[in-house]
N, C-alpha and C positions, 0 to 999 in steps of 0.2 A: 356185663354190669357187675359192679363191686360195691357191696354195702360197706359204708364207713363205720368205724367204731364210735359209739357215743362216749362222751367225756368220762362217765363213770367206769366204762370198761378200760379206758386208757389208764385211769388212776389205779384201778385194781391191778392192772398189769404192772404198773410201777411199784406198787406195794409188794407184789409177789416177787418181783425182780430184786428187791432190796432185802428180802428176808435172808437170814443166814443160811448158807448151804454148805455142807461138807463137801469139798472137792473130791471127785472120784479118782482123779489122777493129778499129779503135780502140774501138768499142763493147764488144768482148768483154773487153778487159783493159787499157784505157788505152794510153798511148803506149809504143812500143818502147823498151827500155833501150838506151843507146848502147854502143859497143864496150867502153868503159872500165868500164861497170857492167853488162855483159851477165850474165844469170843463170848461175850455176855449176851444172852438172849434178850434181856430187857433193853440193853443199849442198842442192839440191832433193831428191835421193834420200834424204839423211839426214832431211830434214824429213818426207818421205813416210813413212819408216819410223817416225818418232816419232809422226806423226799416227795411224798404224795402231795403235801401241802404246797411245797415249792412248785412242783410241776403244774398243778392246777392254777395257781396264781400267776406264774410266769407266762404260761400260754395265754391266759386271759389278758394280761397286760401287753402281750406281743402277738396280737391275732394274725398279722400278716406273716410273721415267721412261723406261727403255729401251723398255718396252712402249708408252708414250705416243708416242715418236718413231718407232716402227715396227720395232724390233729385238725379235724374239720368241724369242731363244735363252735368255732368262732369265725366261720367263713364269711359272715355278713358284716363283720366289724373291721375297723381300721385303727391303728395305734393312735393314742392321744398324746401329742407332744406339747400340749399347752401346759400352763402352770399347774392345773389340777392333776393332769396325767403324770407330770414329773413328780409331784408330791406323792401321788399314789405309789409310784415306782420306788421312791426313797423309803417311804413308810413300810412297804411290803418287804423290801430287802433287809432293812434294819431289823425288822421283827424276825425274819428267818435267821439272820446272823446271830441274834441273841439266843435263839433256840438251839442253833448249832453249837454255840459256845457252851451251852449247858450240857451237851452230850459228851461223855467220856469216850473220845474217839479211839483211844488206845485199847478200849475194851471191845471194839467192833471187829467183825471178821475182816480179813485182809482185803477182800473185795470191797467191803463197805468203807474201810479206811481210805482206799483209793477214791471211791465215789464222794466221800465227805470232803476230801481235799479238792476234787474237781468242782464240787458245789460251792465251797468257800471261795475259790478263785472266781467263779462266775458271779456270785452275789456281791463280793467286794468290788469286782470290776464294774458291775452295773451301777453301784453307788458312786464309784469314782468317775464314771463317764458322765453322769448327770451333774454331780456337784463340782468336780475339779476340771475335767477336760471340757465340759459344756459344749459338746459338738452341736447341740441343738441351737446354740446362739451364733455359730459362725460357719457351719458347714451345710450349705443348701443341698448337698448330695443326699443327706439323710432323708429329706422330704421327697425328693424325686425318686429315690430308691423305694420308699414305701409306696408311693403312688403307682409306680410301674409294677412292683412286686405284688401289690394288692390284686391286680388283674391277671398278670402272667401266672402267678401261683395257682389261681383257680382254673385257668383255661388251658394250660400247656399239657396237662395229663388227664386221662379219663378215669379219675378216681371215683366219680359219681356220674349219674346221668346228666347229659348236657343241660336239660331243663333246670335241674337243681343248681348247677354251677352258674347258669345265666341269671338265676334269681339272686344268688349270692353276689355275683358281679354287679347286678343292678344296685343292690344295697351299698356296696362299696363305692361305686361311682357316685352315688348320692352323697357320700361322706367326703369325697376328695376335695370339693370346694372348701370345706371347713379345714382340712389339712393344709391347703395352700394359704388360707387366712392365718393359721397358726404360724406358718413359715414366714409370712410377711411381718407378723407381729414379733416373732422371736428373734429373727436375724438382725444383728447389729452390723450394718455395712462396714463400719470402721474395723471390724474384726474378721470380715469375710475376705479370704484371699481372692485376688483377681482371677486366678486360674480356675478356682472353684465356681465363681459366678459365671465366667464365660463358658465353662463346660456344661453347667446346668442349663444355661440359656440355649445352647445348641441341642441339648437332649430333650427339652421340654415338649417339643412337638412329637417326640417318639411315643408319648403316652397315647396319642390319638392313633398312631400306627398300630399299637397293640389292640386298640378297639377295632380298627378296620381289619386287622389280621384275624382276630379270634372271636369277636362278639357279633359285629354286624352280619357276617356271613351265616351265622347260626340263629339270628334273632327270630326267624320264621318259626322256630320250634316252640316259641311261646305264643300264647293266645290271650285275648281279652285284656283284663286289667294288667296282667303280668307283662304283656307285650307293650302296653301303653307306658307302664312305669319304666321299662327298659329304654324305650324310645325317648322319653322325657329326660332320663338320666344321661343318655348319650348326648342329646342336644344341649343340656346344661353343661356337661363336661366340655364340649367343644367351645362353648362361650367362655367357660372358666379358663381353659388352656390359653385361649387367645388373650384374655385379660392378664393372665399370669405372664405371658410372653412380653406384653407391653411393660409390665412392672420390672421384669428381669432386664430388658433392654434399656429402659429409660431411667430406672432407679438403682437397681442392685449393681449392675455391671459398672456404670460410671462412678459409683461411690464406694466400690469395694476396695478397701485399703489394707486389709489384713496380711499377715505374713504366713505363707504356707508352711514354713518351718516351725515345728512345735517346740524345739529347744530340748536341751539335754535332760532337764528335770522331768518334764512331761513324757519325753521319749522313753526314759528308763522305766517310768511307772507303767506306761502303756505296753512296753515290751514284756514286762513281767506278766501282765494279764493276758496278752495275746499268745505268748509262747508257752507259759506254764512250764518253764524249762529251768534246769540247774545252771545253764550257761548264762553268764553276764554279758553285757554289751561289749566290754573289753575283751572277754574271751572269744566272743563271736568274731570280732574284728581281727584278732590275732590269728585265729584259725583260718578265717577266710583269706587273709593276705598270704598265709603260708600255703594254702591250697592253690591259690592263684599261681604262685611261683612254681610249685611242684607240678601242676597240671601242664603249664606251658612248657616246662622242661620235657615232660613225657610226650607232649604233642610234637616237640622238635625232634625227638628220637624217632617217632613214627614217620615224620616228614622225611627224614634222611633215608629211611628204608624205602618208602614208596617212590621217592624221586631219584633213587640211586642210578637208575638206567635211563633217566631223561636227559636228552642232550641239552635242553634249555634250562636245566635246573639251576637255581641260584647257588651261590657259594654257601657251603654248609660245614664249617670247621668244627672240631671237637669242642672248642670253647668259643661259641659265637657271641658277637655283640648283640645288643637288643635288636638292632635293625636286621642283622642276618637271621636271627631266630624268627623275627616277624615275617620276613620275606619267605622263608622256607615253609613255615606253617601255612601262610596264605596260599602259596603255590600248591601245596598238597591238598588244601581244602578245595581249590579250583577243580581238582580231579573229581572230587565228590559232587561239587555243584554241577558239573557237566552231565552227571548221570541223574536225570530228572524225568518224570513223566510228562507227556504232552498235556496241555491244559485241559483237554477233554478226558484224560485218563486218570485224574487224581482219585476219584471215588473208587475205581476199580483197583488202583494201586493200594489204597488204604484197606480195602476188603481183603486183598491178597496178603497184605502185611499182617492183618489180624489172624488170618488162617495159619500163616507160617509161624507166628509167635505161639499160638495155641498148640500147634503140633510139636514145637520144640520143647515147650514147658512139659508136655506130657511125655515126650520121648526121654528127656533128661530127668524126669521125676523130681522137679525142683520144688514143687509145692502142690498141695491137693487142689485140683481144678473143680470148681463147683458145677453142679448140673444146671443151675439157672442159666438160661440162654441170655446172651447179650444181643440186643437187636441193633442192627446197623441201619441208620436212617440218614437221609439228607438233612444237613443242618438247615434250620429255618432261615429263610432268606434274609431277615433283618439282622441276623447274627453272623453273616458271612463276611469274608474279607479280612479277618483278624488272624485266624489260625486255620489250619487244615482240618483239625479234629478236636473234639473234647468229649469227656465222659459226662453223661447226664444221668445221675442216679436218682431214684425216687427218694422221698423223705423217709427217714428211718422208721417212722410209724406207719407208713404206707406199705404194708406188707403185700407182697404178691404182684407188684407192678414191675414193668420192664425197666431194665437199665438200657439206656441208649448210648451207642457209640456213634456220635454225630460226625458226619464227614461233609466237608464243604467243597463243592465244585468251584472252579474259578468263575467269578461273576461275569456274565455275558458282556457287560459294558466296559470291562477292563481291556486296555490295549494290549497288544502282544508284548510291548516293553514292560508294562506293569506286571503281566503274568510271569514273564521271565524273571524279573527281579524277585517276585514272591517265591517262585519255585527254585531259585538258587538257594534260598534259605531253607525252604521245605522240599529238599531234594529227595531222591528215592530212599536214601539211608535215613534221612530225618523222618520220613513217613514211617519207616520201620520202627524208629525210636518212639514216635508218637503212639503207635499201636501198642507198644510195650508199656509206655507211661500211662496212657489213658485207659487201657483195657486189660491186656494180658501180658504179664501178671501184675499190672499196676492197679489203677483205681477200681476198675470193675471187679477184679478178683478180690481185692482187699475189702471192698464194700460188701460183697456177698459173704465173705467169712465173718466180718465184724458184726453183721446183722444177726448172727446166731447167738451173740452173747446176751444173756438174760438180764439186762439192766436198761430200763427205759431212760433213766437219767443219763447214763453213759452214752446211749444212742443219740439223745437230743444234744448232748454237749460233747460230741465226738471231737477229737483233737485234729485241727488243721495241720499242725506240724507232723503228727503221726501219719496222716493220709498222704500229704505231699512228700514227706520224707520217704515213706514206703515206695511211692512211685519212682522217685529218683534212685533209691536203693536198687530197685529191680532192673533199672537200665544197666548198672554196673554188673549186677548178678548175671544177667543174660549175656553180656559181653564177655565176662570172665568164663562163662560156660561154653564159649565158642560159637555163639550165634553167628549166622551167615558164614560158617566155616572159618571163623577166626579172621575175617576180612579186616586188614589193618585200617582201611578207610572207614569202615564202620566204627572201629574203636576211636578213630580220630574225630568223627562226627559226634560220637557219644560223649567224648571229653569236651568238645565244644558246647554241647547241650548242657553238660554238667556245669560248665563255667557260667552259664546263665544264673544258676542258683548261687554260685559263689559271688558273682557280681551283684546280684540282688541284695545280698546281705551287706556288702561294702557300700553300695549305692545308698541304701536307706539311711545308714548312719551318716554318710557323707553329706547328704542333703539336709537332714533334720537336726543333726548335732554339729557338724563341722562347717556348715554354710557353703557347701560346694556350689560352684557355678555350673551352668549348662555345659561349658567347655570341658570342665573336669569330668563331669558325668559321661559325656559322649566319648572322651578319650578312654575311660575305663571300659566302656561297652564296645566301641568300634575297634579300638586298638588292642587293648589287653585281652578281651574275650571274644573278638572276631565276629561281632554281631553286625548285620547289615544296617545301614544308616537309618532306614525307615523303622525298623524294629527298635533300634536304640532310641530314636526320637519319641516313639510311642511310650517306651519305658520311662523316659525322662518326665513325660507328662504324668504317668501313673505314680511316679515317686513323689511328685508334688501334691497329687490328689489323695494319697494314702500315706500311712505311716505304720510301722511295726507289723506290716503284713508281708512285705517282700522277703524278710528273713526266714519265714516259715519253712521254705523249701530247704535252705541250707542247714538250719538248725535241726530240722526233723531228720534229714539224712545223716548228719553228723552223729546224732544220738542213736540212730539205727546202726551205723557203722560201729560206734562204741559198744553198743549192746552185743552185737554179734561177736566182736573181738573178745569181750569179756567172757561170753559163754564158751567160745572156742578154747580159751585159755583154761577154763574150768574143766571142760569135758575132754580135752585132748583128742586122742584117737577115737573116742566114742562120739565125737560130734557128728551129727547127721544133718545135712542142709535142709532136707525136706521136713524132718521133724522139727527143726529149729524154726523154719518159716511158718509152719502150721501153728506152732505154739505162740509165736509173736502175734499172729492174726487171731488167736483164740480169745483175746482179752477185750475185744470190742472197741479198739481204737482210742485208748486213753493217751494222755501225754506219754512220750516214749520213756521218760525217766521211771514211770511206774511199771512199765513192762520190764525194764531191767531189774527193778527191785523185786518184782514177783518171780522172775525167772531165776534170780540168784539168791533167793531167800533172804533178801536184805530187809531192814526195817522200812516201812512205808512212811516216807517223809518228803 
């Protein structure tokens, strides 16, 4: 049993985290400010109070996300996307922004300068989302995501006794009909893209699957009026979901006429808020296209090596045509695809991959390995069939809970043909890469390090590009360190995996700014970056349903590469990889540009 922190404790923690602290080492907070720019205690105190005010109000306005990050003082509530709720969000954020404008951020400690810029990006982004992007008026996914997250966030982890979580789930189920009523009132079918409407229509019944998976099997733990309220809430929800399905099928889907492409102006604005990066859209595209060419050339060189003694190898001249390069790389990848576990051995293969990666990181002393254990679990059944593995970390405020490395067995109802196609993509070497990316030394290790940084604001607003970029960075780091005895096929698969990140960045702009067709998108993925057709088809759907999220992997890893290169240039022979990695992870996962500024004693901007 774990007792959750009350809201006042969380806010006290936020206040303490934002107080000025003199760093004990350069790794903790970058260079000391000189006397002329020494942090001002009054300014730091004002920012600490503002951080406290923002955190309290933001978690109150976003109760479903509050549960996800580990604040459980609002577990019985659900977000208000109606007119009053949207006005409350705007009023709150504009008040916070005015108070932030009144603080002399140049007088803050360097740590608080970073947090102030992170907070400004979040507040301005929240205002922009409601007033300008207006996803509440055209994206039905926002409502479905809240409804599902309202239940899943409560039931997936044992942060409190089951009886408490069931009572909170009852309260939230009672509020979901009102959320769906807001959805029907707010959405303008003329602005809703057809793909969004169709996707949500397919997902709607999944809400009841969550109830059947997590709630009804445990309902017997409640008694008396509590049990009656739960049963009534479930019955009402089943009726509500059925009515919602009828509206989706008969009204929203037939009348959905919106364009899923958000266009250059909105895309650029959203990209700024999503990435919080110094790289512009044009720079991202230029870098990604250059990387695509460079990586394909490197893969061709590896293909020539591994196919050199093969009698049936394709023609591989020094200056290949596009077709010759393509044929050689595909032939080399076939060697990797042939090495795959049996459909019944996927879980064991992933467990062994995690053990091997952990041992290698320790042997090469690449980064400090935390003591926190990572628990290997079978992926919940309703999430299987998309990937072999993922990392499921607890919310940053849920201290002491396990990190899960979830592994998926091949679904029993898949044919041998389906299983073979899936395992060609997720072959033995790809499973090794997934263990690196998701767990060691990727997401799990990064999350354990970042959780030690004493800023609740930074924990709640941790950077996606930092986290995803770090995980991609570690794939190359492990390969460069000679993982799997320098196996060239492993490097080939690693480069193919890296090309997913490159393609994501190109694809997102291509779809939302350049008006790409499905054929253009599929050519990039299946030809240029060697993805299997089913995987590419799924990514095409994802590119239509989202925007400015797919580039996080590429932008994050490019900034990580840039930062390491700059620090290596500064330190020369004194550069130590483990010390560097530990320092990068010591800052609590802010946008990577701030890590570079802290490490190189640059102005925070």
